[in-house]
PDB file as gemmi writes it, atoms N, CA and C in Angstrom:
CRYST1    1.000    1.000    1.000  90.00  90.00  90.00 P 1                      
ATOM      1  N   UNK A   1      -8.554 -23.878 -37.348  1.00  0.00           N  
ATOM      2  CA  UNK A   1      -7.150 -23.901 -37.668  1.00  0.00           C  
ATOM      3  C   UNK A   1      -6.441 -22.918 -36.739  1.00  0.00           C  
ATOM      4  N   UNK A   2      -5.286 -23.317 -36.261  1.00  0.00           N  
ATOM      5  CA  UNK A   2      -4.539 -22.463 -35.324  1.00  0.00           C  
ATOM      6  C   UNK A   2      -4.135 -21.141 -35.973  1.00  0.00           C  
ATOM      7  N   UNK A   3      -4.080 -20.110 -35.154  1.00  0.00           N  
ATOM      8  CA  UNK A   3      -3.801 -18.763 -35.641  1.00  0.00           C  
ATOM      9  C   UNK A   3      -2.416 -18.651 -36.267  1.00  0.00           C  
ATOM     10  N   UNK A   4      -1.437 -19.348 -35.728  1.00  0.00           N  
ATOM     11  CA  UNK A   4      -0.083 -19.258 -36.306  1.00  0.00           C  
ATOM     12  C   UNK A   4      -0.066 -19.782 -37.738  1.00  0.00           C  
ATOM     13  N   UNK A   5      -0.847 -20.814 -38.024  1.00  0.00           N  
ATOM     14  CA  UNK A   5      -0.926 -21.337 -39.387  1.00  0.00           C  
ATOM     15  C   UNK A   5      -1.663 -20.353 -40.287  1.00  0.00           C  
ATOM     16  N   UNK A   6      -2.741 -19.782 -39.796  1.00  0.00           N  
ATOM     17  CA  UNK A   6      -3.464 -18.764 -40.578  1.00  0.00           C  
ATOM     18  C   UNK A   6      -2.529 -17.597 -40.933  1.00  0.00           C  
ATOM     19  N   UNK A   7      -1.777 -17.135 -39.946  1.00  0.00           N  
ATOM     20  CA  UNK A   7      -0.847 -16.023 -40.177  1.00  0.00           C  
ATOM     21  C   UNK A   7       0.193 -16.396 -41.220  1.00  0.00           C  
ATOM     22  N   UNK A   8       0.732 -17.604 -41.132  1.00  0.00           N  
ATOM     23  CA  UNK A   8       1.741 -18.075 -42.087  1.00  0.00           C  
ATOM     24  C   UNK A   8       1.153 -18.148 -43.490  1.00  0.00           C  
ATOM     25  N   UNK A   9      -0.074 -18.646 -43.601  1.00  0.00           N  
ATOM     26  CA  UNK A   9      -0.711 -18.760 -44.908  1.00  0.00           C  
ATOM     27  C   UNK A   9      -0.890 -17.396 -45.555  1.00  0.00           C  
ATOM     28  N   UNK A  10      -1.340 -16.417 -44.793  1.00  0.00           N  
ATOM     29  CA  UNK A  10      -1.517 -15.064 -45.326  1.00  0.00           C  
ATOM     30  C   UNK A  10      -0.168 -14.483 -45.729  1.00  0.00           C  
ATOM     31  N   UNK A  11       0.848 -14.681 -44.901  1.00  0.00           N  
ATOM     32  CA  UNK A  11       2.189 -14.163 -45.187  1.00  0.00           C  
ATOM     33  C   UNK A  11       2.739 -14.764 -46.487  1.00  0.00           C  
ATOM     34  N   UNK A  12       2.619 -16.075 -46.636  1.00  0.00           N  
ATOM     35  CA  UNK A  12       3.129 -16.736 -47.839  1.00  0.00           C  
ATOM     36  C   UNK A  12       2.341 -16.294 -49.069  1.00  0.00           C  
ATOM     37  N   UNK A  13       1.030 -16.215 -48.951  1.00  0.00           N  
ATOM     38  CA  UNK A  13       0.211 -15.769 -50.090  1.00  0.00           C  
ATOM     39  C   UNK A  13       0.591 -14.345 -50.485  1.00  0.00           C  
ATOM     40  N   UNK A  14       0.753 -13.460 -49.515  1.00  0.00           N  
ATOM     41  CA  UNK A  14       1.160 -12.083 -49.822  1.00  0.00           C  
ATOM     42  C   UNK A  14       2.484 -12.052 -50.569  1.00  0.00           C  
ATOM     43  N   UNK A  15       3.449 -12.841 -50.100  1.00  0.00           N  
ATOM     44  CA  UNK A  15       4.765 -12.877 -50.738  1.00  0.00           C  
ATOM     45  C   UNK A  15       4.674 -13.392 -52.174  1.00  0.00           C  
ATOM     46  N   UNK A  16       3.933 -14.477 -52.370  1.00  0.00           N  
ATOM     47  CA  UNK A  16       3.792 -15.048 -53.717  1.00  0.00           C  
ATOM     48  C   UNK A  16       3.090 -14.064 -54.653  1.00  0.00           C  
ATOM     49  N   UNK A  17       2.032 -13.413 -54.162  1.00  0.00           N  
ATOM     50  CA  UNK A  17       1.295 -12.444 -54.978  1.00  0.00           C  
ATOM     51  C   UNK A  17       2.197 -11.281 -55.347  1.00  0.00           C  
ATOM     52  N   UNK A  18       2.981 -10.802 -54.381  1.00  0.00           N  
ATOM     53  CA  UNK A  18       3.897  -9.688 -54.643  1.00  0.00           C  
ATOM     54  C   UNK A  18       4.947 -10.069 -55.691  1.00  0.00           C  
ATOM     55  N   UNK A  19       5.451 -11.310 -55.604  1.00  0.00           N  
ATOM     56  CA  UNK A  19       6.497 -11.759 -56.522  1.00  0.00           C  
ATOM     57  C   UNK A  19       5.977 -12.068 -57.917  1.00  0.00           C  
ATOM     58  N   UNK A  20       4.788 -12.703 -58.004  1.00  0.00           N  
ATOM     59  CA  UNK A  20       4.338 -13.249 -59.284  1.00  0.00           C  
ATOM     60  C   UNK A  20       2.987 -12.757 -59.760  1.00  0.00           C  
ATOM     61  N   UNK A  21       2.325 -11.920 -58.985  1.00  0.00           N  
ATOM     62  CA  UNK A  21       1.056 -11.339 -59.420  1.00  0.00           C  
ATOM     63  C   UNK A  21      -0.163 -12.081 -58.895  1.00  0.00           C  
ATOM     64  N   UNK A  22      -1.329 -11.521 -59.191  1.00  0.00           N  
ATOM     65  CA  UNK A  22      -2.605 -12.013 -58.663  1.00  0.00           C  
ATOM     66  C   UNK A  22      -3.019 -13.387 -59.165  1.00  0.00           C  
ATOM     67  N   UNK A  23      -2.398 -13.866 -60.211  1.00  0.00           N  
ATOM     68  CA  UNK A  23      -2.811 -15.159 -60.765  1.00  0.00           C  
ATOM     69  C   UNK A  23      -1.971 -16.332 -60.264  1.00  0.00           C  
ATOM     70  N   UNK A  24      -1.025 -16.074 -59.378  1.00  0.00           N  
ATOM     71  CA  UNK A  24      -0.133 -17.136 -58.896  1.00  0.00           C  
ATOM     72  C   UNK A  24      -0.929 -18.163 -58.089  1.00  0.00           C  
ATOM     73  N   UNK A  25      -0.579 -19.422 -58.288  1.00  0.00           N  
ATOM     74  CA  UNK A  25      -1.220 -20.511 -57.557  1.00  0.00           C  
ATOM     75  C   UNK A  25      -0.327 -21.029 -56.442  1.00  0.00           C  
ATOM     76  N   UNK A  26      -0.951 -21.619 -55.418  1.00  0.00           N  
ATOM     77  CA  UNK A  26      -0.226 -22.243 -54.316  1.00  0.00           C  
ATOM     78  C   UNK A  26      -0.898 -23.567 -53.967  1.00  0.00           C  
ATOM     79  N   UNK A  27      -0.134 -24.438 -53.344  1.00  0.00           N  
ATOM     80  CA  UNK A  27      -0.696 -25.642 -52.741  1.00  0.00           C  
ATOM     81  C   UNK A  27      -0.454 -25.526 -51.245  1.00  0.00           C  
ATOM     82  N   UNK A  28      -1.046 -26.402 -50.456  1.00  0.00           N  
ATOM     83  CA  UNK A  28      -0.845 -26.287 -49.014  1.00  0.00           C  
ATOM     84  C   UNK A  28       0.598 -26.575 -48.615  1.00  0.00           C  
ATOM     85  N   UNK A  29       1.352 -27.213 -49.486  1.00  0.00           N  
ATOM     86  CA  UNK A  29       2.769 -27.447 -49.210  1.00  0.00           C  
ATOM     87  C   UNK A  29       3.576 -26.151 -49.206  1.00  0.00           C  
ATOM     88  N   UNK A  30       3.066 -25.100 -49.823  1.00  0.00           N  
ATOM     89  CA  UNK A  30       3.783 -23.819 -49.901  1.00  0.00           C  
ATOM     90  C   UNK A  30       4.014 -23.204 -48.525  1.00  0.00           C  
ATOM     91  N   UNK A  31       3.270 -23.650 -47.537  1.00  0.00           N  
ATOM     92  CA  UNK A  31       3.354 -23.052 -46.211  1.00  0.00           C  
ATOM     93  C   UNK A  31       4.341 -23.766 -45.291  1.00  0.00           C  
ATOM     94  N   UNK A  32       5.095 -24.713 -45.856  1.00  0.00           N  
ATOM     95  CA  UNK A  32       6.007 -25.534 -45.062  1.00  0.00           C  
ATOM     96  C   UNK A  32       7.358 -25.647 -45.733  1.00  0.00           C  
ATOM     97  N   UNK A  33       8.377 -25.951 -44.935  1.00  0.00           N  
ATOM     98  CA  UNK A  33       9.717 -26.210 -45.462  1.00  0.00           C  
ATOM     99  C   UNK A  33       9.703 -27.533 -46.218  1.00  0.00           C  
ATOM    100  N   UNK A  34      10.743 -27.826 -46.930  1.00  0.00           N  
ATOM    101  CA  UNK A  34      10.814 -29.065 -47.702  1.00  0.00           C  
ATOM    102  C   UNK A  34      11.026 -30.297 -46.841  1.00  0.00           C  
ATOM    103  N   UNK A  35      11.101 -30.107 -45.535  1.00  0.00           N  
ATOM    104  CA  UNK A  35      11.215 -31.254 -44.639  1.00  0.00           C  
ATOM    105  C   UNK A  35       9.988 -31.272 -43.730  1.00  0.00           C  
ATOM    106  N   UNK A  36       9.646 -32.423 -43.265  1.00  0.00           N  
ATOM    107  CA  UNK A  36       8.445 -32.595 -42.456  1.00  0.00           C  
ATOM    108  C   UNK A  36       8.798 -32.395 -40.979  1.00  0.00           C  
ATOM    109  N   UNK A  37       9.010 -31.130 -40.589  1.00  0.00           N  
ATOM    110  CA  UNK A  37       9.419 -30.848 -39.221  1.00  0.00           C  
ATOM    111  C   UNK A  37       8.250 -30.520 -38.289  1.00  0.00           C  
ATOM    112  N   UNK A  38       7.037 -30.433 -38.830  1.00  0.00           N  
ATOM    113  CA  UNK A  38       5.853 -30.182 -37.998  1.00  0.00           C  
ATOM    114  C   UNK A  38       4.668 -30.947 -38.582  1.00  0.00           C  
ATOM    115  N   UNK A  39       4.655 -32.269 -38.436  1.00  0.00           N  
ATOM    116  CA  UNK A  39       3.615 -33.080 -39.076  1.00  0.00           C  
ATOM    117  C   UNK A  39       2.195 -32.749 -38.625  1.00  0.00           C  
ATOM    118  N   UNK A  40       2.009 -32.343 -37.385  1.00  0.00           N  
ATOM    119  CA  UNK A  40       0.660 -32.003 -36.918  1.00  0.00           C  
ATOM    120  C   UNK A  40       0.125 -30.774 -37.638  1.00  0.00           C  
ATOM    121  N   UNK A  41       0.965 -29.781 -37.814  1.00  0.00           N  
ATOM    122  CA  UNK A  41       0.551 -28.570 -38.509  1.00  0.00           C  
ATOM    123  C   UNK A  41       0.312 -28.861 -39.996  1.00  0.00           C  
ATOM    124  N   UNK A  42       1.165 -29.678 -40.586  1.00  0.00           N  
ATOM    125  CA  UNK A  42       0.984 -30.068 -41.981  1.00  0.00           C  
ATOM    126  C   UNK A  42      -0.349 -30.779 -42.175  1.00  0.00           C  
ATOM    127  N   UNK A  43      -0.685 -31.682 -41.276  1.00  0.00           N  
ATOM    128  CA  UNK A  43      -1.960 -32.398 -41.369  1.00  0.00           C  
ATOM    129  C   UNK A  43      -3.145 -31.456 -41.148  1.00  0.00           C  
ATOM    130  N   UNK A  44      -2.962 -30.474 -40.297  1.00  0.00           N  
ATOM    131  CA  UNK A  44      -4.021 -29.484 -40.074  1.00  0.00           C  
ATOM    132  C   UNK A  44      -4.286 -28.698 -41.360  1.00  0.00           C  
ATOM    133  N   UNK A  45      -3.220 -28.285 -42.036  1.00  0.00           N  
ATOM    134  CA  UNK A  45      -3.359 -27.558 -43.303  1.00  0.00           C  
ATOM    135  C   UNK A  45      -3.972 -28.460 -44.368  1.00  0.00           C  
ATOM    136  N   UNK A  46      -3.520 -29.701 -44.439  1.00  0.00           N  
ATOM    137  CA  UNK A  46      -4.051 -30.640 -45.432  1.00  0.00           C  
ATOM    138  C   UNK A  46      -5.529 -30.908 -45.192  1.00  0.00           C  
ATOM    139  N   UNK A  47      -5.911 -31.077 -43.949  1.00  0.00           N  
ATOM    140  CA  UNK A  47      -7.318 -31.319 -43.617  1.00  0.00           C  
ATOM    141  C   UNK A  47      -8.172 -30.124 -44.016  1.00  0.00           C  
ATOM    142  N   UNK A  48      -7.715 -28.919 -43.687  1.00  0.00           N  
ATOM    143  CA  UNK A  48      -8.441 -27.697 -44.050  1.00  0.00           C  
ATOM    144  C   UNK A  48      -8.583 -27.602 -45.568  1.00  0.00           C  
ATOM    145  N   UNK A  49      -7.496 -27.887 -46.275  1.00  0.00           N  
ATOM    146  CA  UNK A  49      -7.435 -27.731 -47.727  1.00  0.00           C  
ATOM    147  C   UNK A  49      -8.244 -28.815 -48.442  1.00  0.00           C  
ATOM    148  N   UNK A  50      -8.015 -30.070 -48.073  1.00  0.00           N  
ATOM    149  CA  UNK A  50      -8.567 -31.205 -48.818  1.00  0.00           C  
ATOM    150  C   UNK A  50      -9.941 -31.634 -48.310  1.00  0.00           C  
ATOM    151  N   UNK A  51     -10.040 -31.899 -47.018  1.00  0.00           N  
ATOM    152  CA  UNK A  51     -11.297 -32.432 -46.489  1.00  0.00           C  
ATOM    153  C   UNK A  51     -12.344 -31.353 -46.249  1.00  0.00           C  
ATOM    154  N   UNK A  52     -11.954 -30.270 -45.614  1.00  0.00           N  
ATOM    155  CA  UNK A  52     -12.926 -29.239 -45.259  1.00  0.00           C  
ATOM    156  C   UNK A  52     -13.418 -28.476 -46.472  1.00  0.00           C  
ATOM    157  N   UNK A  53     -12.494 -28.025 -47.327  1.00  0.00           N  
ATOM    158  CA  UNK A  53     -12.872 -27.157 -48.442  1.00  0.00           C  
ATOM    159  C   UNK A  53     -12.820 -27.822 -49.815  1.00  0.00           C  
ATOM    160  N   UNK A  54     -12.309 -29.054 -49.873  1.00  0.00           N  
ATOM    161  CA  UNK A  54     -12.248 -29.809 -51.128  1.00  0.00           C  
ATOM    162  C   UNK A  54     -11.630 -28.987 -52.270  1.00  0.00           C  
ATOM    163  N   UNK A  55     -10.508 -28.353 -51.951  1.00  0.00           N  
ATOM    164  CA  UNK A  55      -9.809 -27.524 -52.931  1.00  0.00           C  
ATOM    165  C   UNK A  55      -8.955 -28.384 -53.858  1.00  0.00           C  
ATOM    166  N   UNK A  56      -8.687 -27.866 -55.050  1.00  0.00           N  
ATOM    167  CA  UNK A  56      -7.768 -28.520 -55.975  1.00  0.00           C  
ATOM    168  C   UNK A  56      -6.351 -28.442 -55.418  1.00  0.00           C  
ATOM    169  N   UNK A  57      -5.444 -29.214 -56.021  1.00  0.00           N  
ATOM    170  CA  UNK A  57      -4.061 -29.219 -55.536  1.00  0.00           C  
ATOM    171  C   UNK A  57      -3.476 -27.807 -55.552  1.00  0.00           C  
ATOM    172  N   UNK A  58      -3.662 -27.077 -56.644  1.00  0.00           N  
ATOM    173  CA  UNK A  58      -3.223 -25.684 -56.729  1.00  0.00           C  
ATOM    174  C   UNK A  58      -4.452 -24.789 -56.795  1.00  0.00           C  
ATOM    175  N   UNK A  59      -4.411 -23.733 -56.006  1.00  0.00           N  
ATOM    176  CA  UNK A  59      -5.458 -22.713 -56.003  1.00  0.00           C  
ATOM    177  C   UNK A  59      -4.789 -21.350 -56.060  1.00  0.00           C  
ATOM    178  N   UNK A  60      -5.521 -20.356 -56.479  1.00  0.00           N  
ATOM    179  CA  UNK A  60      -4.989 -18.997 -56.530  1.00  0.00           C  
ATOM    180  C   UNK A  60      -4.668 -18.520 -55.116  1.00  0.00           C  
ATOM    181  N   UNK A  61      -3.500 -17.927 -54.947  1.00  0.00           N  
ATOM    182  CA  UNK A  61      -3.089 -17.415 -53.645  1.00  0.00           C  
ATOM    183  C   UNK A  61      -4.072 -16.366 -53.134  1.00  0.00           C  
ATOM    184  N   UNK A  62      -4.626 -15.568 -54.043  1.00  0.00           N  
ATOM    185  CA  UNK A  62      -5.604 -14.541 -53.667  1.00  0.00           C  
ATOM    186  C   UNK A  62      -6.829 -15.198 -53.023  1.00  0.00           C  
ATOM    187  N   UNK A  63      -7.298 -16.293 -53.595  1.00  0.00           N  
ATOM    188  CA  UNK A  63      -8.459 -17.014 -53.066  1.00  0.00           C  
ATOM    189  C   UNK A  63      -8.168 -17.573 -51.673  1.00  0.00           C  
ATOM    190  N   UNK A  64      -7.019 -18.207 -51.514  1.00  0.00           N  
ATOM    191  CA  UNK A  64      -6.657 -18.795 -50.218  1.00  0.00           C  
ATOM    192  C   UNK A  64      -6.545 -17.712 -49.165  1.00  0.00           C  
ATOM    193  N   UNK A  65      -5.892 -16.620 -49.496  1.00  0.00           N  
ATOM    194  CA  UNK A  65      -5.750 -15.513 -48.549  1.00  0.00           C  
ATOM    195  C   UNK A  65      -7.125 -15.010 -48.124  1.00  0.00           C  
ATOM    196  N   UNK A  66      -8.028 -14.811 -49.063  1.00  0.00           N  
ATOM    197  CA  UNK A  66      -9.374 -14.332 -48.740  1.00  0.00           C  
ATOM    198  C   UNK A  66     -10.109 -15.311 -47.838  1.00  0.00           C  
ATOM    199  N   UNK A  67      -9.978 -16.603 -48.117  1.00  0.00           N  
ATOM    200  CA  UNK A  67     -10.644 -17.613 -47.295  1.00  0.00           C  
ATOM    201  C   UNK A  67     -10.109 -17.592 -45.861  1.00  0.00           C  
ATOM    202  N   UNK A  68      -8.797 -17.507 -45.726  1.00  0.00           N  
ATOM    203  CA  UNK A  68      -8.180 -17.512 -44.406  1.00  0.00           C  
ATOM    204  C   UNK A  68      -8.593 -16.268 -43.625  1.00  0.00           C  
ATOM    205  N   UNK A  69      -8.555 -15.098 -44.274  1.00  0.00           N  
ATOM    206  CA  UNK A  69      -8.924 -13.865 -43.602  1.00  0.00           C  
ATOM    207  C   UNK A  69     -10.405 -13.838 -43.222  1.00  0.00           C  
ATOM    208  N   UNK A  70     -11.226 -14.561 -43.987  1.00  0.00           N  
ATOM    209  CA  UNK A  70     -12.665 -14.625 -43.696  1.00  0.00           C  
ATOM    210  C   UNK A  70     -12.970 -15.620 -42.571  1.00  0.00           C  
ATOM    211  N   UNK A  71     -11.950 -16.356 -42.155  1.00  0.00           N  
ATOM    212  CA  UNK A  71     -12.148 -17.312 -41.064  1.00  0.00           C  
ATOM    213  C   UNK A  71     -12.733 -18.629 -41.496  1.00  0.00           C  
ATOM    214  N   UNK A  72     -12.657 -18.921 -42.775  1.00  0.00           N  
ATOM    215  CA  UNK A  72     -13.195 -20.174 -43.293  1.00  0.00           C  
ATOM    216  C   UNK A  72     -12.313 -21.343 -42.895  1.00  0.00           C  
TER     217      UNK A  72                                                      
END                                                                             
């Protein structure tokens, strides 16, 4: 996964955790605007989330952040 997407995922997870606590959940859509302005990046995130890691629609932001930082 490209580094800019990894950085964005960590940034969004940090913000959500700060706002709502350690139990807050996110989906891969949380890393994008409400419009599809970067379909390649969206598909990259979806592939990582759904095909590679077989994650549920919502996962804990803490878990996603840890996975991204670990290079998974």
